[in-house]
Structure formats: structure tokens, C-alpha cells
C-alpha positions as CSV (number, residue, x, y, z in Angstrom):
1,M,-14.0,25.8,-28.1
2,T,-13.1,28.4,-25.5
3,T,-9.6,28.1,-24.2
4,I,-8.0,29.1,-20.9
5,S,-4.7,30.8,-20.4
6,P,-2.2,29.7,-17.7
7,K,-2.5,33.1,-15.9
8,H,-6.3,32.8,-15.7
9,L,-6.0,29.3,-14.2
10,Y,-3.3,30.5,-11.8
11,D,-5.5,33.3,-10.6
12,I,-8.5,31.0,-10.1
13,L,-6.5,28.4,-8.2
14,L,-4.8,31.0,-6.0
15,D,-8.2,32.4,-5.2
16,D,-9.7,29.0,-4.4
17,F,-6.8,27.3,-2.6
18,G,-4.7,30.2,-1.3
19,P,-0.8,30.3,-1.2
20,Q,0.7,26.8,-0.8
21,H,4.2,27.9,0.4
22,W,5.9,25.0,-1.3
23,W,8.7,23.6,-1.0
24,P,8.4,22.8,2.7
25,I,11.7,22.7,4.6
26,D,12.5,22.4,8.3
27,K,14.2,25.8,8.9
28,Q,14.7,25.2,12.6
29,Y,16.6,22.0,11.9
30,H,19.0,23.7,9.6
31,Q,19.5,26.6,11.9
32,D,20.4,24.1,14.8
33,Q,22.6,22.0,12.5
34,K,24.1,24.9,10.6
35,S,23.3,23.0,7.4
36,D,22.1,24.2,4.1
37,P,18.3,23.9,3.7
38,R,18.7,23.8,-0.1
39,F,20.2,20.4,0.2
40,E,17.0,19.1,2.0
41,I,15.0,20.2,-1.1
42,M,17.6,18.5,-3.5
43,I,17.3,15.3,-1.5
44,G,13.5,15.5,-1.3
45,A,13.3,16.0,-5.1
46,I,15.1,12.6,-5.5
47,L,13.2,10.9,-2.8
48,T,9.8,12.0,-4.2
49,Q,10.2,10.0,-7.4
50,N,7.4,7.5,-7.8
51,T,5.9,8.1,-4.4
52,A,3.7,10.5,-2.4
53,W,5.0,13.4,-0.4
54,T,3.8,12.0,2.8
55,N,6.2,9.1,2.4
56,V,9.1,11.5,1.6
57,E,8.3,13.4,4.8
58,K,8.8,10.2,6.8
59,A,12.1,9.5,5.1
60,L,13.4,13.0,5.7
61,H,12.3,12.8,9.3
62,N,14.5,9.7,9.7
63,L,17.5,11.4,8.1
64,K,17.1,14.4,10.4
65,K,16.7,12.2,13.4
66,Q,20.1,10.6,12.6
67,K,21.6,14.0,11.7
68,A,22.2,12.6,8.1
69,L,20.7,15.4,6.0
70,T,24.0,16.9,4.9
71,I,26.3,16.2,1.9
72,H,29.0,14.9,4.2
73,A,26.7,12.7,6.3
74,I,25.1,11.0,3.3
75,M,28.5,10.4,1.7
76,H,29.8,8.7,4.9
77,T,26.6,6.8,5.9
78,E,26.8,3.1,5.2
79,E,24.4,2.4,2.3
80,E,22.5,-0.2,4.1
81,S,21.8,2.2,6.9
82,L,20.8,4.9,4.5
83,K,18.3,2.4,2.8
84,I,16.7,1.8,6.2
85,M,16.3,5.6,6.8
86,I,14.7,6.3,3.4
87,Q,12.7,3.1,3.2
88,P,9.3,4.9,3.6
89,S,10.0,6.7,0.3
90,G,9.9,3.4,-1.7
91,F,12.5,2.1,-4.2
92,F,15.0,2.6,-1.3
93,N,17.7,0.4,-2.8
94,Q,17.8,2.5,-6.0
95,K,17.4,5.8,-4.2
96,A,20.1,5.2,-1.6
97,G,22.6,4.7,-4.3
98,R,21.5,7.8,-6.2
99,L,21.7,9.9,-3.0
100,K,25.3,8.7,-2.4
101,L,26.3,9.3,-6.0
102,F,24.7,12.8,-6.0
103,S,26.2,13.9,-2.7
104,A,29.7,12.6,-3.8
105,Y,29.4,14.6,-7.0
106,I,28.5,17.8,-5.3
107,H,31.3,17.3,-2.8
108,K,33.9,16.5,-5.5
109,E,33.0,19.1,-8.1
110,Y,31.8,22.0,-5.8
111,Q,33.3,21.2,-2.4
112,D,29.8,21.1,-0.9
113,D,29.2,24.7,-1.9
114,L,25.6,24.9,-3.2
115,Q,25.9,28.6,-3.9
116,K,28.7,27.9,-6.3
117,F,26.6,25.1,-7.8
118,F,23.6,27.3,-8.4
119,S,25.3,30.5,-9.4
120,R,25.6,29.6,-13.0
121,N,23.5,29.7,-16.2
122,T,20.2,27.7,-15.8
123,A,20.6,25.7,-18.9
124,E,24.2,24.7,-17.9
125,I,23.0,23.5,-14.5
126,R,20.0,21.6,-15.9
127,T,22.3,19.8,-18.5
128,E,24.6,18.9,-15.6
129,L,21.9,17.6,-13.4
130,R,20.3,15.6,-16.2
131,S,23.7,13.9,-16.8
132,L,23.7,12.5,-13.3
133,K,22.2,9.0,-12.7
134,G,18.6,9.0,-11.6
135,I,18.0,12.7,-12.3
136,G,15.3,13.2,-14.9
137,P,13.7,16.4,-16.2
138,E,11.1,16.7,-13.4
139,T,13.8,16.1,-10.6
140,A,16.3,18.5,-12.3
141,D,13.7,21.2,-12.7
142,S,12.4,20.8,-9.2
143,I,15.9,21.3,-7.8
144,L,16.5,24.3,-10.1
145,L,13.3,26.1,-9.2
146,Y,12.9,25.3,-5.5
147,A,16.5,24.9,-4.3
148,G,18.2,27.2,-6.8
149,N,15.5,29.8,-7.4
150,H,15.9,29.5,-11.1
151,P,12.8,30.3,-13.3
152,V,12.1,26.8,-14.6
153,F,8.5,25.5,-14.9
154,V,8.2,22.0,-13.3
155,V,6.0,19.6,-15.2
156,D,4.8,16.5,-13.3
157,S,2.2,13.9,-13.8
158,Y,-0.4,16.1,-12.1
159,T,0.3,18.9,-14.6
160,K,0.0,16.5,-17.5
161,R,-3.4,15.2,-16.3
162,I,-4.7,18.7,-15.9
163,C,-3.5,19.7,-19.4
164,Q,-5.4,16.8,-20.8
165,R,-8.6,18.0,-19.2
166,L,-8.5,21.8,-19.5
167,P,-8.7,23.6,-22.9
168,F,-5.1,24.6,-23.1
169,E,-3.5,25.2,-26.5
170,V,-0.8,22.6,-25.9
171,I,0.3,20.7,-28.9
172,N,0.8,17.4,-27.1
173,D,1.5,16.1,-23.7
174,S,5.3,15.8,-23.8
175,Y,7.3,17.3,-20.9
176,D,9.1,19.8,-23.2
177,D,6.0,21.0,-25.0
178,I,4.0,21.5,-21.8
179,Q,6.9,23.3,-20.2
180,H,7.5,25.5,-23.3
181,F,3.7,26.4,-23.3
182,F,3.7,27.6,-19.7
183,D,7.0,29.3,-20.0
184,H,6.0,31.2,-23.2
185,E,2.6,32.2,-21.8
186,L,3.8,33.3,-18.3
187,Q,7.0,35.0,-19.3
188,C,5.0,37.4,-21.5
189,I,2.8,38.7,-18.6
190,V,4.6,38.0,-15.4
191,P,7.4,40.5,-14.4
192,K,10.8,38.8,-14.5
193,K,11.4,39.3,-10.8
194,E,8.2,37.5,-9.9
195,L,8.7,34.5,-12.3
196,V,10.4,32.2,-9.7
197,S,7.8,32.8,-7.0
198,T,4.9,32.4,-9.6
199,Y,6.3,29.2,-10.9
200,Q,6.8,27.8,-7.4
201,E,3.2,28.7,-6.4
202,F,1.7,27.6,-9.7
203,H,3.2,24.2,-9.6
204,A,2.1,23.7,-6.0
205,L,-1.5,24.9,-6.9
206,L,-1.6,22.4,-9.8
207,V,-0.6,19.6,-7.5
208,E,-3.3,20.6,-5.1
209,L,-5.9,20.8,-7.8
210,A,-5.0,17.3,-9.1
211,K,-4.9,15.8,-5.6
212,R,-8.3,17.2,-4.7
213,Y,-10.2,16.6,-7.9
214,C,-8.4,15.3,-10.9
215,W,-6.0,12.6,-9.8
216,K,-8.5,9.6,-10.2
217,K,-10.0,7.7,-13.0
218,N,-13.4,9.4,-12.3
219,P,-12.5,12.9,-11.3
220,S,-14.6,14.7,-8.7
221,C,-16.0,17.3,-11.1
222,N,-19.0,18.1,-9.0
223,R,-16.8,19.7,-6.3
224,C,-14.3,21.4,-8.6
225,G,-14.7,25.1,-9.5
226,L,-13.2,24.5,-13.0
227,T,-16.0,22.2,-14.2
228,N,-17.4,24.6,-16.7
229,L,-14.0,25.0,-18.3
230,C,-13.1,21.2,-18.6
231,E,-16.4,19.4,-18.9
232,K,-16.3,19.3,-22.7
233,L,-13.0,17.3,-22.5
234,L,-14.1,14.7,-20.0
């Protein structure tokens, strides 16, 4: 069976879909509020758990409207009020508690200084993030990649679905194995200084591919440009 390399897939998707410019943040809001845009990404990574991004956007809009998208604001916002603001993201009772605990941790341990938080070894930060309640591997890696600009390949349910359908040489569909596969393949051919931007773009392109064609029981193969590569697996 013919296999496909991650770089080949990346080139195809980039040509088909164009740059995705992910993770979206409201730069003007943070300029006006003199707040750190990286915190918006960190909060978004928690809010996007088990929900669509469109729902997260509504929750973030509510937080911005109430000027509550800072570490200090979330710490001092009543939990019931916070639940109302983030309600569109789903699981708001659980997520409100996680946001408050996360904000309190960054405040206590790093005095709200995200530069201090991210200016450390990637593995050290990842271990620390994973130790916090409600932060799993995907959330931790999203924070590292998009907020911290650390070269960590994010694996989500979209990526796993695509790996099941395309002829990749992945041993199994565990998070760690898929991440190791992409890391190993890409780090051999992508210049070190381009790894972060490539990982960011690749993850966004995989999400776009899944949403358009693969994220359904009966994928829309007739409209997908990768049909010839994955048809033997369907």
C-alpha cells in the first residue's frame, strides 16, 4: 500500500485551503485593554473542550464585553457570573471552576507574568500544565503551541480521524503515538525556526479538512482532493 508523509499532506492541504492563520485572537481588544493576548488563547483552549469553536467565540465575546478576559478579572469574578458568561461553550459549571483555578495558579506561581511562565523548557511546562485540574494533553499542547510558541504538535479528534483514513505509518491511534509520528517526520525536514509556524498551520489545516469532508459517519469523499490516497481505507 502506498503511504503518504505528513509533509506531503501538509503541502496538499496548504495548496487546497490556503493559510488558516490560527489561533484567532482579538488584537484590538488587548491593545485597548492593555491585556495579554496569550491569556485569551489559554482560556480558549480550556473553553473549546468538548464543543465547537463557534460556541467558544460566543463565550469569549461575553468575557470581553464584561472586560473579564484577564487573570485578575477571572479570579475576582463571582463563579455564578462567570458561568453565565461562558455558558455558550457548554459544560459551563465545570469550566468556570477550571478557569478560576487556572487563573489563580498563574497569579500565585507567576504573578500573572505569562512570559515567565512560557520562558522555560517545553517538557517542564507541559508536565506542569498536565498537573492542573482539567488540563489534558490536547489542551496543554494547544496552550504550548499557540500561546507559548513551543514546537509541540497538537493531536485532536480531527487528527485521529484523519490518521485512521489516510495511509500514514502510525502504529496506533493513541495521542502520544500520533504526536510522536508527526514530530519525528516533520522535525527531520522542517527547519527548526519554522517548526512552530508549521505545527500551527498544519493543525489548523487538519481541522479544516476534517470539518469539510471527514468529520461525519459517511465522509464527503467525492468532494475531497485526497480521495485517491484514502479510498482503500474507507
